[in-house]
Each structure stands twice: as C-alpha cells, then as structure tokens.
C-alpha positions as CSV (number, residue, x, y, z in Angstrom):
1,X,7.5,47.8,-22.1
2,X,11.2,48.0,-22.8
3,X,11.9,44.6,-21.4
4,X,12.8,43.2,-24.9
5,X,14.3,46.3,-26.4
6,X,16.9,46.6,-23.6
7,X,18.4,43.1,-24.4
8,X,21.8,42.7,-25.8
9,X,20.4,41.3,-28.9
10,X,18.3,44.4,-29.6
11,X,21.3,46.6,-28.8
12,X,23.5,44.7,-31.2
13,X,21.0,44.8,-34.1
14,X,20.4,48.5,-33.4
15,X,24.1,49.3,-33.4
16,X,24.0,50.7,-29.8
17,X,26.3,47.8,-28.7
18,X,29.4,46.7,-30.5
19,X,30.6,43.7,-28.5
20,X,28.6,40.6,-28.1
21,X,27.8,37.3,-29.8
22,X,24.8,37.8,-32.1
23,X,23.8,34.2,-32.1
24,X,23.9,33.8,-28.3
25,X,22.2,37.1,-27.7
26,X,19.4,36.0,-30.2
27,X,18.9,32.8,-28.3
28,X,18.7,34.8,-25.0
29,X,16.2,37.2,-26.6
30,X,13.9,34.4,-27.8
31,X,14.1,32.7,-24.3
32,X,13.0,36.1,-22.9
33,X,10.0,36.2,-25.3
34,X,9.0,32.7,-24.3
35,X,9.4,33.5,-20.6
36,X,7.1,36.6,-20.9
37,X,4.5,34.7,-22.9
38,X,4.4,31.8,-20.4
39,X,4.5,34.0,-17.2
40,X,1.2,33.2,-15.5
41,X,1.5,36.4,-13.5
42,X,1.8,38.9,-16.3
43,X,-1.0,41.3,-17.3
44,X,-1.9,40.3,-20.9
45,X,-2.4,44.0,-21.9
46,X,1.2,44.7,-20.7
47,X,2.4,41.6,-22.6
48,X,0.6,42.7,-25.8
49,X,2.0,46.2,-25.5
50,X,5.5,44.9,-25.0
51,X,5.4,42.5,-27.9
52,X,3.8,45.2,-30.2
53,X,6.4,47.8,-29.2
54,X,9.2,45.3,-29.9
55,X,7.7,44.5,-33.3
56,X,7.5,48.1,-34.2
57,X,11.1,48.8,-33.2
58,X,12.4,45.8,-35.1
59,X,10.4,46.8,-38.2
60,X,11.9,50.3,-38.0
61,X,15.4,48.8,-37.8
62,X,14.7,46.6,-40.8
63,X,13.4,49.5,-42.8
64,X,16.4,51.6,-41.8
65,X,18.8,48.8,-42.9
66,X,17.1,48.3,-46.1
67,X,17.1,52.0,-46.9
68,X,20.8,52.0,-46.3
69,X,21.3,49.2,-48.8
70,X,21.6,46.3,-46.5
71,X,20.2,43.1,-47.9
72,X,20.2,44.3,-51.4
73,X,22.0,41.3,-52.8
74,X,19.6,39.0,-51.0
75,X,16.5,40.6,-52.6
76,X,15.2,41.7,-49.3
77,X,12.5,44.3,-49.6
78,X,9.9,45.9,-47.4
79,X,6.5,44.3,-48.0
80,X,3.8,46.8,-49.2
C-alpha cells in the first residue's frame, strides 16, 4: 500500500525530506506508477488500493498547501 507514498518524491512534497531533486524524484515516481500498472503479477485489488491511497494522500497535501496560502497567486483552488 505504501509503495508510492514512501518514494523520495512523496517525501519531498510532504516536507518529510529536505534534500533531493524534485524533478528527478517525480520522474522516478511516475516510472514506479507505470511499473506497478504494468506488472502482470500484481493483484489488481492491491494495485487499486495503492493508487487510491496515494491519490488520497496527494489530495490531502494539496489541500493543506492551499489552506496555508500556497498557489494563491496562481489561482489554484480546491474543486468543489
């Protein structure tokens, strides 16, 4: 379940890691997503759960960033 939320990218965007290249870690994160989705041995219910869990965690981080004023100049808002 925590396969994607334990990546360097996720740690950087959540603030739990301070050192790392965001662009490189994002590329590695997307490769990991593609690997999981193309794994012929993976249980689809586990894959769905992992992707859904990651989506919920990223949405939570986005909402926290917006509530702290991040993205205000860009017009970023949380969809209703």
